[in-house]
Structure formats: C-alpha cells, structure tokens
N, C-alpha and C positions, 0 to 999 in steps of 0.2 A: 908339476913344479915349474916347468918352463913357461906355462901359460901365466902363472902368477908373476913371474919375473918380467915377462913381456908386458903385462898390464902395468906393473910398477914403473917400468921404463917409459911407457907411453904417458903415464900420469906425470912423471918427472919432466919429460920433454914439454908437455903442455904447460906445466907450472913455470918452467924456466923461460918459456916463450913470452909470457905476459908479466912484465915487472910488477904491476899492481896486484895480480893474483898471487905472485910469488911473495910479495910483502905481506899480504893478508895471511897466507899459509904460514910464513915464518913467525908472524905475530901470534897466531893461534898455537903453533908448536911451542913457542916460548911460554905462553900463558899456561899451557898444560904442564910443561916441565916445571915451571915455578910452583904450580899447585901441588905437583907430586913432591917437590922438595919441601914445601911448607908442611904437608901432611907427614912426610918422613921425619922432619924436625920435631913436629908436635908429638909424634908417636915415640921417638927416641927420648924425648925429654919427659915423657909421662904426662904431658899437659892434658891430653884428651881424657885420660883416666881421672885426673883431678877434677877437670871441668865436669865430667859426667857425674862424679860423686857429689860435687856442689849442686848440680841440677837435681839429683836424686834427693838431696837434703832440703830442697825447696827454694834454692837460689834461682833467680831468673837468669836467662842467658845474658841479658844486658849487664847485670851485676857481675857475673862470672867473667865476662870479657874484660872488665876493668882490672882484673888480676892476672891477665895474660897479655902477651904481645899481639894478640889477635883481636880483630874487630868482631862485633856481634855477628855480622854476615859471614865472616870467615869461619867462625866457630860453628855456625849453623851448617855451612857447607862441609866442614871437616867431620862433624858429627852426623851429617846427613839428616838434619832436622829441617822440616819445611817451615 
C-alpha cells in the first residue's frame, strides 16, 4: 500500500512542477468528470432507454438525437455505439 501512495505522491509532484502538464491533466480530469455526469444524468432521466428503444424501432441515431439534449456523437458515446 505504501508503494502505491509513494507513486501517487511522485506523480502529483511531477504534475505540479510543470504548469502546462498540470493544466492538461486538470482539463482531462474535468472532461472525464463531465462525461460521467452526463451519463449519470442520461441514466437518471431514462433517456438512454428511450433512445435505445427508438433505435430498436428503426429510428436512426441522428433522428433520435433531435429528441434529446444530446448530440449524435454524445449518444453514440453514451450508448457505446461505434
């Protein structure tokens, strides 16, 4: 356990030493947090189930996205569609 903590501390020191690397890291963490929040929101509101039902009925992802607050690309990502 101490080895893991030590590695984490070393990584934190490295990131905090370089402002550009720290900004990139923080931007990435924010993007991941935003994605998790959007997925949670979509799940909580049942949007993903409705969209999946629409797709199963033959609607395209582009058409389905017009009926949600999510773009076509966001729905593909949330539904894990390539």
